[in-house]
RODREN-744939 format. One record per residue: x, y, z of N, C-alpha, C in turn; residue number from 1; residue in one letter. Coordinates in steps of 0.05 Angstrom, whole numbers. Example, Ala and Ser with C-alpha at 12.3 -4.5 7.8 and 13.67 -1.06 7.14 Angstrom:
2
     n_u     n_v     n_w    ca_u    ca_v    ca_w     c_u     c_v     c_w    n  res
     264    -114     156     246     -90     156     264     -66     156    1    A
     257     -45     142     273     -21     143     258       1     157    2    S
//
This chain:
407
     n_u     n_v     n_w    ca_u    ca_v    ca_w     c_u     c_v     c_w    n  res
     369   -1865    -816     384   -1851    -836     413   -1846    -826    1    X
     433   -1852    -842     460   -1847    -834     467   -1818    -839    2    X
     482   -1806    -820     491   -1779    -825     521   -1779    -829    3    X
     530   -1764    -848     558   -1763    -854     572   -1746    -833    4    X
     597   -1753    -829     612   -1738    -809     624   -1713    -821    5    X
     626   -1692    -806     636   -1668    -818     665   -1663    -812    6    X
     680   -1654    -833     708   -1650    -829     714   -1620    -829    7    X
     722   -1611    -805     725   -1583    -801     753   -1574    -803    8    X
     758   -1548    -803     784   -1538    -803     793   -1535    -775    9    X
     817   -1526    -769     830   -1523    -743     814   -1504    -728   10    X
     802   -1510    -720     787   -1493    -711     764   -1500    -722   11    X
     742   -1499    -736     724   -1489    -730     724   -1493    -712   12    X
     747   -1472    -717     760   -1481    -697     739   -1493    -688   13    X
     737   -1496    -691     723   -1498    -673     719   -1523    -666   14    X
     701   -1529    -648     701   -1555    -636     681   -1573    -649   15    X
     688   -1599    -652     669   -1618    -663     657   -1633    -641   16    X
     632   -1640    -644     620   -1656    -623     610   -1682    -634   17    X
     609   -1702    -617     598   -1727    -627     570   -1730    -618   18    X
     556   -1747    -633     528   -1750    -627     522   -1778    -619   19    X
     497   -1783    -612     489   -1809    -603     488   -1828    -627   20    X
     492   -1853    -621     492   -1873    -642     474   -1896    -635   21    X
     464   -1909    -655     446   -1931    -651     462   -1957    -651   22    X
     488   -1955    -652     505   -1979    -652     529   -1975    -634   23    X
     543   -1997    -628     566   -1996    -611     587   -1978    -624   24    X
     601   -1962    -608     620   -1943    -619     642   -1937    -599   25    X
     662   -1922    -609     685   -1913    -592     679   -1885    -583   26    X
     681   -1879    -557     673   -1853    -547     696   -1834    -545   27    X
     707   -1826    -567     728   -1807    -566     717   -1779    -570   28    X
     734   -1761    -579     727   -1733    -584     700   -1730    -597   29    X
     696   -1745    -618     672   -1740    -634     654   -1764    -635   30    X
     657   -1782    -616     641   -1805    -617     618   -1803    -597   31    X
     597   -1819    -601     575   -1819    -583     582   -1831    -556   32    X
     566   -1826    -536     572   -1836    -510     563   -1865    -506   33    X
     582   -1883    -500     575   -1910    -495     568   -1915    -466   34    X
     563   -1940    -459     557   -1946    -431     580   -1939    -413   35    X
     575   -1933    -388     596   -1924    -370     616   -1946    -366   36    X
     641   -1938    -360     662   -1957    -353     685   -1958    -372   37    X
     685   -1943    -393     708   -1943    -412     701   -1928    -437   38    X
     721   -1926    -455     717   -1911    -479     717   -1929    -504   39    X
     712   -1954    -499     715   -1973    -522     690   -1987    -530   40    X
     667   -1976    -524     643   -1990    -534     619   -1983    -518   41    X
     596   -1993    -526     571   -1988    -512     552   -1973    -530   42    X
     527   -1973    -523     507   -1959    -539     491   -1940    -523   43    X
     490   -1915    -530     473   -1896    -516     444   -1904    -519   44    X
     429   -1903    -498     401   -1911    -499     383   -1887    -499   45    X
     371   -1881    -522     353   -1858    -524     325   -1867    -523   46    X
     307   -1850    -515     278   -1857    -515     268   -1858    -544   47    X
     245   -1870    -548     233   -1870    -574     203   -1866    -572   48    X
     190   -1863    -594     162   -1857    -594     144   -1879    -584   49    X
     154   -1903    -582     138   -1926    -573     139   -1929    -542   50    X
     157   -1914    -529     159   -1916    -500     139   -1896    -488   51    X
     121   -1907    -470     100   -1890    -459     111   -1868    -441   52    X
     136   -1871    -432     148   -1851    -415     162   -1829    -431   53    X
     165   -1833    -457     180   -1814    -473     165   -1787    -476   54    X
     181   -1766    -476     170   -1739    -481     188   -1725    -501   55    X
     177   -1706    -515     192   -1690    -534     205   -1667    -520   56    X
     232   -1666    -521     247   -1645    -507     265   -1630    -527   57    X
     270   -1605    -522     286   -1588    -540     309   -1576    -525   58    X
     331   -1572    -539     355   -1561    -528     365   -1539    -547   59    X
     375   -1518    -535     387   -1496    -551     407   -1481    -534   60    X
     428   -1471    -547     448   -1456    -532     471   -1449    -550   61    X
     494   -1443    -538     518   -1435    -553     542   -1449    -542   62    X
     558   -1460    -560     583   -1473    -551     605   -1452    -550   63    X
     619   -1452    -528     640   -1432    -524     667   -1445    -519   64    X
     688   -1430    -526     715   -1439    -521     721   -1439    -491   65    X
     743   -1451    -482     749   -1451    -454     750   -1424    -440   66    X
     756   -1403    -456     757   -1376    -443     729   -1365    -437   67    X
     708   -1379    -445     681   -1372    -437     669   -1350    -454   68    X
     683   -1339    -474     672   -1317    -490     672   -1323    -520   69    X
     691   -1338    -530     694   -1343    -558     676   -1366    -567   70    X
     656   -1360    -585     639   -1382    -594     654   -1401    -612   71    X
     645   -1426    -611     659   -1447    -627     639   -1460    -646   72    X
     648   -1464    -670     631   -1477    -690     639   -1506    -693   73    X
     622   -1521    -706     626   -1549    -712     632   -1567    -688   74    X
     620   -1559    -665     622   -1576    -642     597   -1594    -641   75    X
     600   -1617    -629     577   -1635    -627     564   -1633    -600   76    X
     537   -1631    -600     521   -1630    -576     500   -1652    -578   77    X
     499   -1669    -557     479   -1691    -558     471   -1699    -530   78    X
     450   -1715    -528     441   -1725    -502     442   -1755    -503   79    X
     447   -1767    -479     448   -1796    -476     438   -1804    -449   80    X
     426   -1828    -447     416   -1837    -421     437   -1853    -405   81    X
     461   -1857    -417     483   -1870    -403     507   -1851    -403   82    X
     520   -1850    -380     543   -1832    -377     565   -1841    -397   83    X
     577   -1823    -411     598   -1830    -431     621   -1844    -417   84    X
     633   -1863    -431     657   -1876    -421     681   -1857    -422   85    X
     702   -1865    -408     726   -1848    -408     739   -1847    -435   86    X
     750   -1825    -442     766   -1822    -467     792   -1836    -462   87    X
     802   -1853    -481     827   -1867    -476     850   -1849    -470   88    X
     868   -1858    -452     892   -1843    -445     912   -1847    -468   89    X
     923   -1826    -478     943   -1828    -498     932   -1831    -526   90    X
     951   -1833    -545     944   -1835    -574     927   -1860    -579   91    X
     905   -1857    -593     887   -1879    -600     873   -1873    -626   92    X
     862   -1894    -638     849   -1890    -664     819   -1884    -659   93    X
     812   -1859    -664     784   -1850    -659     769   -1850    -686   94    X
     757   -1872    -692     742   -1874    -718     714   -1864    -715   95    X
     705   -1850    -735     678   -1838    -735     657   -1859    -736   96    X
     633   -1852    -726     611   -1870    -725     587   -1857    -739   97    X
     566   -1874    -744     541   -1863    -754     523   -1855    -731   98    X
     509   -1834    -734     491   -1824    -713     463   -1821    -723   99    X
     445   -1823    -705     416   -1823    -711     406   -1794    -715  100    X
     392   -1789    -737     381   -1762    -741     364   -1753    -717  101    X
     366   -1728    -711     349   -1717    -690     360   -1720    -662  102    X
     382   -1735    -658     393   -1739    -632     416   -1721    -625  103    X
     424   -1703    -643     447   -1686    -639     445   -1661    -656  104    X
     463   -1643    -650     466   -1618    -666     495   -1612    -669  105    X
     502   -1598    -691     529   -1588    -695     527   -1558    -694  106    X
     544   -1545    -677     542   -1517    -673     549   -1501    -699  107    X
     535   -1479    -703     538   -1462    -726     563   -1445    -723  108    X
     568   -1428    -744     592   -1411    -744     592   -1393    -719  109    X
     569   -1385    -709     568   -1367    -685     566   -1383    -660  110    X
     570   -1410    -661     569   -1427    -637     542   -1437    -629  111    X
     520   -1427    -641     494   -1434    -633     486   -1462    -643  112    X
     468   -1475    -628     457   -1501    -636     429   -1504    -625  113    X
     414   -1522    -637     387   -1528    -627     378   -1555    -639  114    X
     365   -1571    -623     353   -1596    -633     331   -1605    -614  115    X
     314   -1622    -625     291   -1633    -609     292   -1663    -613  116    X
     288   -1678    -591     288   -1707    -592     269   -1718    -572  117    X
     263   -1744    -573     246   -1758    -554     263   -1773    -534  118    X
     257   -1768    -508     272   -1781    -487     253   -1792    -465  119    X
     260   -1815    -453     244   -1823    -430     249   -1804    -406  120    X
     229   -1802    -389     233   -1785    -365     254   -1798    -347  121    X
     268   -1780    -334     289   -1789    -316     316   -1775    -321  122    X
     337   -1788    -312     364   -1776    -313     376   -1780    -341  123    X
     390   -1760    -351     404   -1762    -376     429   -1745    -374  124    X
     445   -1745    -396     470   -1729    -396     471   -1713    -422  125    X
     478   -1688    -418     483   -1670    -441     513   -1670    -446  126    X
     521   -1675    -471     549   -1677    -478     556   -1656    -499  127    X
     577   -1641    -494     587   -1622    -514     616   -1631    -519  128    X
     622   -1636    -545     648   -1649    -551     659   -1640    -578  129    X
     686   -1639    -577     701   -1637    -602     727   -1651    -598  130    X
     731   -1672    -612     755   -1688    -608     755   -1697    -579  131    X
     779   -1695    -567     781   -1703    -538     773   -1680    -519  132    X
     763   -1658    -530     752   -1637    -513     723   -1644    -508  133    X
     715   -1649    -483     688   -1658    -478     679   -1649    -451  134    X
     654   -1639    -450     641   -1632    -424     615   -1647    -422  135    X
     611   -1661    -400     587   -1677    -395     574   -1667    -371  136    X
     547   -1661    -373     532   -1650    -351     506   -1666    -348  137    X
     499   -1674    -323     474   -1688    -319     450   -1670    -321  138    X
     428   -1680    -332     403   -1665    -334     381   -1683    -325  139    X
     358   -1672    -319     334   -1687    -312     312   -1681    -332  140    X
     301   -1702    -344     278   -1700    -362     253   -1706    -347  141    X
     237   -1686    -341     212   -1691    -325     187   -1684    -340  142    X
     190   -1669    -362     166   -1662    -377     174   -1653    -405  143    X
     155   -1652    -423     161   -1643    -450     167   -1613    -451  144    X
     181   -1605    -472     187   -1576    -475     217   -1570    -475  145    X
     224   -1545    -472     251   -1536    -473     265   -1542    -446  146    X
     289   -1553    -447     304   -1558    -423     325   -1535    -421  147    X
     326   -1521    -399     344   -1499    -396     373   -1509    -394  148    X
     390   -1495    -409     419   -1502    -408     435   -1478    -400  149    X
     450   -1481    -379     467   -1459    -369     491   -1455    -388  150    X
     500   -1430    -390     523   -1424    -408     547   -1442    -402  151    X
     552   -1448    -377     575   -1464    -370     572   -1493    -380  152    X
     548   -1502    -383     543   -1530    -391     553   -1536    -419  153    X
     555   -1517    -436     564   -1521    -464     589   -1505    -470  154    X
     605   -1499    -449     631   -1486    -452     652   -1509    -451  155    X
     669   -1510    -471     690   -1530    -471     708   -1527    -447  156    X
     715   -1548    -433     731   -1545    -408     760   -1536    -414  157    X
     771   -1523    -394     799   -1513    -397     819   -1533    -387  158    X
     810   -1552    -372     828   -1574    -362     812   -1598    -356  159    X
     825   -1620    -353     811   -1645    -347     804   -1647    -318  160    X
     779   -1655    -312     770   -1661    -285     748   -1682    -289  161    X
     755   -1707    -290     736   -1728    -296     714   -1731    -275  162    X
     720   -1721    -250     699   -1723    -229     676   -1704    -235  163    X
     681   -1684    -252     660   -1664    -260     650   -1670    -288  164    X
     662   -1689    -302     654   -1694    -330     669   -1677    -350  165    X
     693   -1668    -344     709   -1651    -362     733   -1666    -372  166    X
     738   -1665    -398     761   -1677    -410     773   -1658    -431  167    X
     800   -1656    -431     814   -1644    -453     836   -1663    -461  168    X
     846   -1661    -486     867   -1680    -494     892   -1675    -477  169    X
     908   -1696    -473     934   -1693    -460     953   -1681    -480  170    X
     962   -1657    -474     979   -1641    -493    1005   -1634    -481  171    X
    1026   -1633    -498    1052   -1625    -489    1065   -1607    -510  172    X
    1078   -1586    -501    1093   -1568    -518    1123   -1574    -514  173    X
    1137   -1581    -536    1165   -1588    -534    1182   -1564    -545  174    X
    1193   -1549    -528    1209   -1525    -536    1239   -1532    -537  175    X
    1254   -1514    -548    1283   -1514    -544    1291   -1488    -530  176    X
    1316   -1482    -529    1324   -1459    -513    1319   -1432    -528  177    X
    1309   -1433    -553    1303   -1408    -567    1277   -1396    -557  178    X
    1257   -1412    -552    1231   -1403    -543    1219   -1382    -563  179    X
    1222   -1387    -589    1213   -1368    -609    1183   -1364    -609  180    X
    1169   -1386    -612    1140   -1385    -615    1126   -1394    -589  181    X
    1114   -1375    -575    1103   -1381    -549    1074   -1391    -551  182    X
    1072   -1415    -561    1046   -1428    -564    1032   -1429    -537  183    X
    1047   -1433    -515    1035   -1435    -488    1020   -1409    -481  184    X
    1031   -1386    -489    1017   -1361    -484     990   -1360    -499  185    X
     991   -1368    -524     966   -1368    -540     945   -1387    -529  186    X
     953   -1411    -521     934   -1430    -510     923   -1419    -483  187    X
     939   -1405    -468     929   -1393    -443     908   -1372    -449  188    X
     912   -1356    -470     892   -1336    -477     866   -1348    -486  189    X
     868   -1372    -497     844   -1387    -505     830   -1400    -482  190    X
     843   -1399    -458     831   -1409    -434     840   -1437    -426  191    X
     859   -1448    -441     869   -1475    -435     890   -1474    -413  192    X
     885   -1489    -392     903   -1489    -369     919   -1515    -365  193    X
     910   -1536    -378     922   -1562    -372     942   -1571    -393  194    X
     960   -1553    -402     979   -1560    -423    1007   -1561    -411  195    X
    1020   -1584    -415    1047   -1588    -404    1068   -1574    -422  196    X
    1088   -1562    -411    1110   -1550    -426    1136   -1562    -418  197    X
    1152   -1571    -438    1178   -1582    -433    1199   -1565    -448  198    X
    1221   -1560    -435    1242   -1543    -447    1263   -1560    -462  199    X
    1257   -1584    -468    1274   -1601    -485    1256   -1620    -501  200    X
    1268   -1634    -520    1253   -1651    -538    1261   -1681    -535  201    X
    1273   -1688    -513    1281   -1715    -508    1258   -1735    -507  202    X
    1234   -1725    -503    1210   -1742    -503    1207   -1757    -529  203    X
    1217   -1745    -551    1214   -1758    -577    1229   -1784    -579  204    X
    1248   -1789    -562    1264   -1813    -562    1253   -1834    -543  205    X
    1231   -1827    -529    1219   -1846    -510    1191   -1853    -520  206    X
    1188   -1874    -535    1162   -1880    -548    1141   -1885    -527  207    X
    1147   -1899    -506    1126   -1906    -486    1115   -1880    -474  208    X
    1131   -1861    -468    1122   -1836    -457    1107   -1819    -478  209    X
    1118   -1818    -502    1106   -1803    -523    1077   -1812    -529  210    X
    1072   -1838    -528    1046   -1849    -533    1025   -1842    -512  211    X
    1034   -1830    -490    1015   -1823    -469    1000   -1796    -475  212    X
    1008   -1783    -497     997   -1757    -504     978   -1760    -528  213    X
     959   -1741    -529     941   -1739    -553     952   -1719    -573  214    X
     964   -1697    -563     973   -1675    -580    1002   -1668    -572  215    X
    1019   -1665    -592    1047   -1656    -587    1052   -1631    -604  216    X
    1060   -1609    -591    1067   -1585    -604    1097   -1582    -606  217    X
    1108   -1577    -629    1136   -1570    -632    1138   -1542    -644  218    X
    1139   -1522    -628    1139   -1494    -639    1166   -1487    -651  219    X
    1166   -1465    -666    1189   -1454    -679    1213   -1454    -661  220    X
    1236   -1465    -671    1260   -1466    -655    1284   -1467    -674  221    X
    1306   -1479    -664    1330   -1481    -681    1324   -1499    -705  222    X
    1331   -1489    -728    1323   -1503    -753    1340   -1527    -758  223    X
    1364   -1529    -745    1381   -1552    -749    1382   -1571    -725  224    X
    1360   -1572    -710    1358   -1590    -687    1365   -1618    -695  225    X
    1385   -1630    -681    1394   -1657    -687    1373   -1678    -683  226    X
    1353   -1672    -666    1332   -1691    -661    1315   -1696    -687  227    X
    1315   -1677    -706    1299   -1681    -730    1309   -1704    -747  228    X
    1335   -1710    -745    1346   -1731    -762    1353   -1756    -745  229    X
    1346   -1756    -720    1351   -1779    -703    1332   -1802    -711  230    X
    1342   -1825    -719    1326   -1846    -730    1305   -1856    -710  231    X
    1312   -1857    -684    1292   -1866    -664    1270   -1846    -661  232    X
    1277   -1820    -660    1257   -1799    -657    1239   -1798    -681  233    X
    1250   -1801    -705    1233   -1800    -729    1213   -1824    -729  234    X
    1223   -1847    -722    1206   -1871    -722    1184   -1868    -701  235    X
    1191   -1857    -678    1171   -1853    -656    1149   -1833    -664  236    X
    1157   -1811    -678    1137   -1792    -687    1118   -1805    -707  237    X
    1129   -1820    -725    1112   -1834    -745    1093   -1853    -731  238    X
    1102   -1868    -712    1084   -1887    -698    1064   -1872    -681  239    X
    1072   -1850    -669    1054   -1834    -653    1030   -1824    -669  240    X
    1036   -1813    -693    1015   -1803    -710     998   -1826    -721  241    X
    1011   -1847    -730     995   -1869    -741     976   -1880    -720  242    X
     984   -1880    -695     967   -1891    -673     944   -1873    -667  243    X
     944   -1848    -677     922   -1829    -672     931   -1803    -660  244    X
     957   -1800    -655     967   -1775    -643     965   -1752    -663  245    X
     965   -1727    -653     964   -1703    -669     990   -1688    -665  246    X
    1004   -1681    -687    1030   -1667    -686    1026   -1640    -698  247    X
    1033   -1619    -683    1030   -1591    -691    1058   -1578    -691  248    X
    1067   -1569    -715    1094   -1558    -718    1092   -1531    -731  249    X
    1109   -1512    -722    1109   -1485    -734    1137   -1477    -743  250    X
    1137   -1463    -766    1159   -1447    -776    1186   -1462    -777  251    X
    1207   -1451    -764    1233   -1463    -767    1236   -1492    -757  252    X
    1216   -1501    -743    1217   -1529    -735    1206   -1548    -756  253    X
    1204   -1538    -781    1192   -1553    -803    1205   -1580    -808  254    X
    1231   -1583    -800    1244   -1609    -805    1231   -1632    -789  255    X
    1216   -1625    -768    1201   -1646    -754    1177   -1656    -770  256    X
    1172   -1643    -792    1152   -1654    -812    1167   -1665    -836  257    X
    1187   -1651    -846    1201   -1659    -870    1215   -1686    -867  258    X
    1228   -1690    -844    1244   -1714    -840    1227   -1739    -835  259    X
    1208   -1739    -816    1193   -1764    -812    1171   -1768    -832  260    X
    1162   -1747    -846    1140   -1749    -865    1148   -1736    -892  261    X
    1168   -1747    -905    1179   -1734    -929    1160   -1734    -953  262    X
    1162   -1712    -968    1148   -1711    -994    1121   -1697    -994  263    X
    1108   -1695    -972    1081   -1682    -971    1083   -1652    -976  264    X
    1104   -1639    -967    1107   -1610    -969    1134   -1604    -979  265    X
    1136   -1581    -994    1162   -1570   -1003    1164   -1541    -993  266    X
    1189   -1534    -985    1194   -1508    -975    1214   -1493    -994  267    X
    1211   -1467    -994    1230   -1450   -1010    1258   -1454    -999  268    X
    1277   -1457   -1018    1306   -1458   -1012    1315   -1484    -999  269    X
    1297   -1504    -996    1305   -1529    -984    1325   -1544   -1001  270    X
    1344   -1556    -988    1363   -1575   -1001    1365   -1599    -982  271    X
    1384   -1616    -988    1388   -1639    -970    1399   -1632    -943  272    X
    1408   -1607    -940    1419   -1598    -915    1397   -1591    -895  273    X
    1400   -1601    -871    1380   -1596    -850    1380   -1567    -843  274    X
    1356   -1555    -843    1353   -1526    -837    1356   -1508    -860  275    X
    1360   -1519    -884    1365   -1502    -908    1342   -1484    -915  276    X
    1318   -1490    -908    1294   -1474    -916    1287   -1453    -895  277    X
    1303   -1450    -874    1297   -1430    -853    1306   -1403    -863  278    X
    1286   -1385    -867    1292   -1358    -877    1304   -1341    -855  279    X
    1320   -1322    -863    1331   -1302    -845    1314   -1277    -843  280    X
    1292   -1277    -857    1275   -1253    -858    1246   -1260    -850  281    X
    1236   -1245    -831    1208   -1248    -823    1190   -1234    -843  282    X
    1167   -1247    -849    1148   -1233    -867    1119   -1236    -856  283    X
    1104   -1215    -859    1075   -1214    -853    1060   -1211    -879  284    X
    1036   -1220    -880    1021   -1218    -905     991   -1220    -901  285    X
     976   -1208    -919     947   -1212    -919     940   -1241    -923  286    X
     921   -1252    -908     915   -1280    -908     886   -1285    -917  287    X
     881   -1309    -925     854   -1318    -932     849   -1346    -920  288    X
     826   -1349    -908     819   -1376    -898     810   -1392    -921  289    X
     826   -1412    -929     819   -1429    -952     797   -1449    -946  290    X
     793   -1455    -921     772   -1473    -912     747   -1457    -907  291    X
     725   -1466    -918     699   -1451    -915     691   -1449    -886  292    X
     693   -1471    -871     685   -1471    -843     701   -1451    -827  293    X
     727   -1451    -831     744   -1431    -817     737   -1403    -826  294    X
     733   -1398    -852     726   -1372    -861     700   -1362    -848  295    X
     680   -1379    -847     654   -1372    -836     657   -1366    -806  296    X
     673   -1382    -793     677   -1378    -764     692   -1352    -758  297    X
     714   -1347    -773     729   -1322    -768     711   -1298    -774  298    X
     695   -1299    -795     676   -1277    -800     657   -1273    -777  299    X
     646   -1295    -767     627   -1294    -745     639   -1283    -720  300    X
     666   -1286    -717     679   -1277    -692     695   -1251    -697  301    X
     690   -1237    -720     701   -1210    -724     727   -1208    -739  302    X
     735   -1230    -752     760   -1229    -767     757   -1238    -796  303    X
     739   -1225    -810     734   -1231    -838     759   -1226    -855  304    X
     775   -1207    -847     801   -1202    -860     822   -1202    -838  305    X
     845   -1212    -845     867   -1214    -825     893   -1218    -839  306    X
     915   -1215    -824     942   -1220    -833     953   -1244    -817  307    X
     972   -1258    -829     988   -1277    -814    1015   -1264    -809  308    X
    1024   -1264    -784    1048   -1250    -776    1068   -1270    -764  309    X
    1093   -1263    -768    1114   -1280    -757    1121   -1304    -774  310    X
    1120   -1302    -801    1128   -1323    -819    1158   -1322    -823  311    X
    1172   -1345    -821    1200   -1346    -826    1207   -1369    -846  312    X
    1187   -1382    -855    1190   -1402    -876    1169   -1398    -897  313    X
    1173   -1410    -921    1153   -1407    -943    1149   -1435    -955  314    X
    1124   -1443    -957    1117   -1467    -971    1115   -1462   -1001  315    X
    1126   -1479   -1017    1124   -1476   -1046    1103   -1495   -1059  316    X
    1098   -1518   -1046    1079   -1536   -1057    1069   -1556   -1037  317    X
    1045   -1567   -1042    1036   -1590   -1027    1033   -1613   -1047  318    X
    1038   -1637   -1038    1040   -1660   -1057    1023   -1683   -1047  319    X
    1010   -1697   -1066     996   -1721   -1060    1016   -1744   -1059  320    X
    1014   -1759   -1036    1032   -1781   -1032    1016   -1805   -1023  321    X
    1027   -1829   -1027    1013   -1852   -1017    1016   -1854    -987  322    X
     994   -1859    -973     994   -1862    -945     975   -1884    -936  323    X
     966   -1884    -912     948   -1903    -901     923   -1890    -890  324    X
     900   -1902    -894     876   -1892    -881     873   -1905    -854  325    X
     852   -1898    -839     849   -1907    -812     847   -1938    -809  326    X
     840   -1951    -831     838   -1980    -831     865   -1993    -839  327    X
     885   -1977    -846     910   -1988    -854     912   -1993    -884  328    X
     892   -1984    -899     892   -1988    -928     909   -1967    -942  329    X
     922   -1974    -963     938   -1955    -978     919   -1935    -993  330    X
     924   -1909    -990     908   -1889   -1003     926   -1866   -1011  331    X
     916   -1850   -1030     930   -1825   -1037     922   -1804   -1017  332    X
     941   -1790   -1005     937   -1770    -985     946   -1743    -996  333    X
     928   -1724    -997     934   -1696   -1006     931   -1678    -982  334    X
     952   -1663    -974     949   -1645    -951     926   -1625    -956  335    X
     912   -1619    -934     890   -1599    -935     902   -1572    -928  336    X
     894   -1551    -944     903   -1524    -939     881   -1509    -923  337    X
     889   -1498    -901     870   -1483    -884     872   -1453    -889  338    X
     897   -1443    -891     902   -1414    -894     922   -1410    -916  339    X
     918   -1389    -933     937   -1381    -952     944   -1352    -948  340    X
     966   -1343    -960     974   -1315    -957     990   -1307    -982  341    X
     991   -1281    -987    1008   -1271   -1008    1037   -1273    -997  342    X
    1053   -1286   -1013    1080   -1294   -1003    1099   -1270   -1001  343    X
    1099   -1257    -978    1117   -1235    -974    1111   -1212    -993  344    X
    1132   -1202   -1006    1129   -1179   -1024    1118   -1187   -1051  345    X
    1117   -1213   -1057    1108   -1221   -1084    1077   -1223   -1084  346    X
    1066   -1226   -1107    1037   -1228   -1110    1028   -1257   -1108  347    X
    1047   -1276   -1106    1040   -1304   -1106    1025   -1312   -1080  348    X
    1005   -1328   -1083     989   -1338   -1061     998   -1366   -1054  349    X
    1007   -1371   -1030    1018   -1396   -1022    1005   -1407    -996  350    X
    1006   -1433    -992     995   -1444    -967    1011   -1435    -943  351    X
     998   -1430    -921    1012   -1423    -897    1005   -1441    -873  352    X
     981   -1454    -874     973   -1473    -854     962   -1497    -869  353    X
     974   -1521    -864     965   -1545    -878     965   -1568    -859  354    X
     950   -1589    -865     950   -1614    -849     946   -1638    -867  355    X
     954   -1661    -858     949   -1686    -873     947   -1709    -853  356    X
     932   -1729    -861     926   -1752    -845     948   -1773    -849  357    X
     955   -1786    -827     974   -1808    -828     962   -1831    -812  358    X
     948   -1849    -826     932   -1870    -814     912   -1858    -794  359    X
     915   -1862    -768     894   -1852    -749     899   -1824    -739  360    X
     922   -1813    -744     929   -1787    -734     933   -1766    -756  361    X
     941   -1742    -747     944   -1720    -767     968   -1703    -760  362    X
     980   -1692    -781    1003   -1674    -778     994   -1646    -787  363    X
    1000   -1626    -772     993   -1598    -779    1018   -1581    -779  364    X
    1022   -1565    -801    1045   -1547    -802    1035   -1519    -809  365    X
    1048   -1500    -796    1042   -1471    -801    1069   -1457    -806  366    X
    1070   -1440    -827    1094   -1425    -832    1097   -1401    -813  367    X
    1076   -1394    -799    1077   -1371    -782    1075   -1379    -752  368    X
    1084   -1361    -735    1082   -1366    -707    1052   -1366    -698  369    X
    1047   -1379    -676    1020   -1378    -665    1013   -1350    -656  370    X
    1033   -1337    -643    1029   -1309    -636    1041   -1292    -658  371    X
    1047   -1267    -652    1054   -1248    -674    1083   -1249    -683  372    X
    1100   -1262    -668    1128   -1262    -677    1146   -1270    -654  373    X
    1172   -1267    -658    1191   -1275    -638    1186   -1262    -611  374    X
    1185   -1278    -590    1181   -1267    -563    1153   -1258    -556  375    X
    1134   -1265    -573    1106   -1259    -566    1099   -1231    -575  376    X
    1085   -1216    -558    1077   -1189    -564    1049   -1186    -573  377    X
    1033   -1208    -572    1006   -1207    -581     987   -1194    -561  378    X
     997   -1189    -536     979   -1177    -516     958   -1197    -506  379    X
     937   -1187    -494     916   -1204    -483     894   -1210    -503  380    X
     891   -1193    -524     871   -1198    -544     880   -1221    -563  381    X
     861   -1237    -571     867   -1259    -589     871   -1249    -618  382    X
     895   -1255    -629     899   -1250    -657     883   -1270    -674  383    X
     877   -1263    -699     863   -1281    -716     878   -1307    -719  384    X
     905   -1306    -721     920   -1330    -725     920   -1347    -699  385    X
     917   -1335    -676     914   -1351    -652     886   -1365    -651  386    X
     866   -1351    -660     840   -1363    -662     840   -1386    -682  387    X
     855   -1382    -704     857   -1403    -724     871   -1427    -712  388    X
     890   -1422    -694     903   -1445    -680     883   -1462    -666  389    X
     865   -1449    -651     845   -1464    -637     827   -1479    -656  390    X
     819   -1466    -677     800   -1478    -696     813   -1503    -708  391    X
     837   -1500    -718     850   -1522    -732     858   -1544    -712  392    X
     867   -1536    -689     873   -1556    -668     849   -1574    -662  393    X
     826   -1562    -660     802   -1577    -654     794   -1594    -678  394    X
     798   -1582    -702     791   -1597    -726     808   -1621    -731  395    X
     834   -1618    -728     852   -1641    -733     849   -1662    -711  396    X
     837   -1653    -689     833   -1672    -666     809   -1689    -668  397    X
     792   -1685    -687     767   -1700    -688     771   -1728    -700  398    X
     751   -1744    -700     753   -1772    -709     761   -1774    -738  399    X
     771   -1797    -746     779   -1802    -773     757   -1817    -788  400    X
     753   -1810    -813     731   -1822    -828     710   -1801    -834  401    X
     686   -1810    -840     664   -1791    -846     651   -1782    -820  402    X
     651   -1757    -815     642   -1746    -789     612   -1741    -790  403    X
     599   -1745    -767     570   -1739    -765     564   -1710    -771  404    X
     543   -1704    -785     535   -1677    -789     540   -1666    -817  405    X
     556   -1681    -833     562   -1672    -860     540   -1682    -879  406    X
     528   -1665    -893     506   -1672    -911     518   -1680    -939  407    X
//
């Protein structure tokens, strides 16, 4: 039986995991584990009922964020008899695969999972994965029954250490001298330690170096940044995303979406002038998780109601435009809305967090800062919008196509 792949929000946040497959596949964030030696193919070998050594084994636990406390939904947990291949370095096209029923589980809104499968006795690997976030731990199958899983075994890693079986995407934050939106502080609170920070955006003009990353963050900064209209930088961003890269942009940096990917989004007060939609007034507003997975996860983690803080731009519309699917075919692409809010003092409800696919990659834009506003100030506790960052980041990082686990 083929299982459909599930498409989660930023976050569910949470993390998506890939499961075992009965056919050759790509072992990315959400793909099954292929034979050792690379990320470009191979077939996980599971036991079956005809093998006299096979026993029925069960797994149960909770998937946690890198900070070790925040549960994660929509992560993939599976077992394989062959060590997963390496995740490709840099932007790549991570296409979804079909997975065999009973060989995997997708974590619930509270992070819990459980499944039972048949495995031959001997060594195997337990894999917890969402996109390029992956933890692999060896296990031994010696008898039927429940196999104990330590909390750490299904905690998403905070940094890459391939010698231990830990992978996270290669990420970079490109700041300017304003340092308005401190995404690095939010990621640190989520437990992520392996994120590079650059105080300039010259990387956008170096395609070879840009392609070495999986995720590029461009946080709120100067709204009239000349790099947004640089022809080379715009072309490089488009190629990066098409190749499978993920671009995350917030607030006043919106021109890094509007210029290389025109027409998908419209902003209040925008004109042909660069930076015209940058508001001079900050606004906070009651928010709603428009994505069911995100809403369920925020409720499960204590934020059924929340505000988005530190908005300095306003979206007026999302638009369907012709784009490319992961196969390169022309398709209509409509941005997905993750979060909405009452637009400042008005009663209008408008999108505040949106994403759209561009061939093998995705673009994510948020009108509000990751933290609470200029200069941070969120303290050590995670704001709901910071949690949503993790959820959507993980969601836009998963494979393209139909994801395993969607019924």
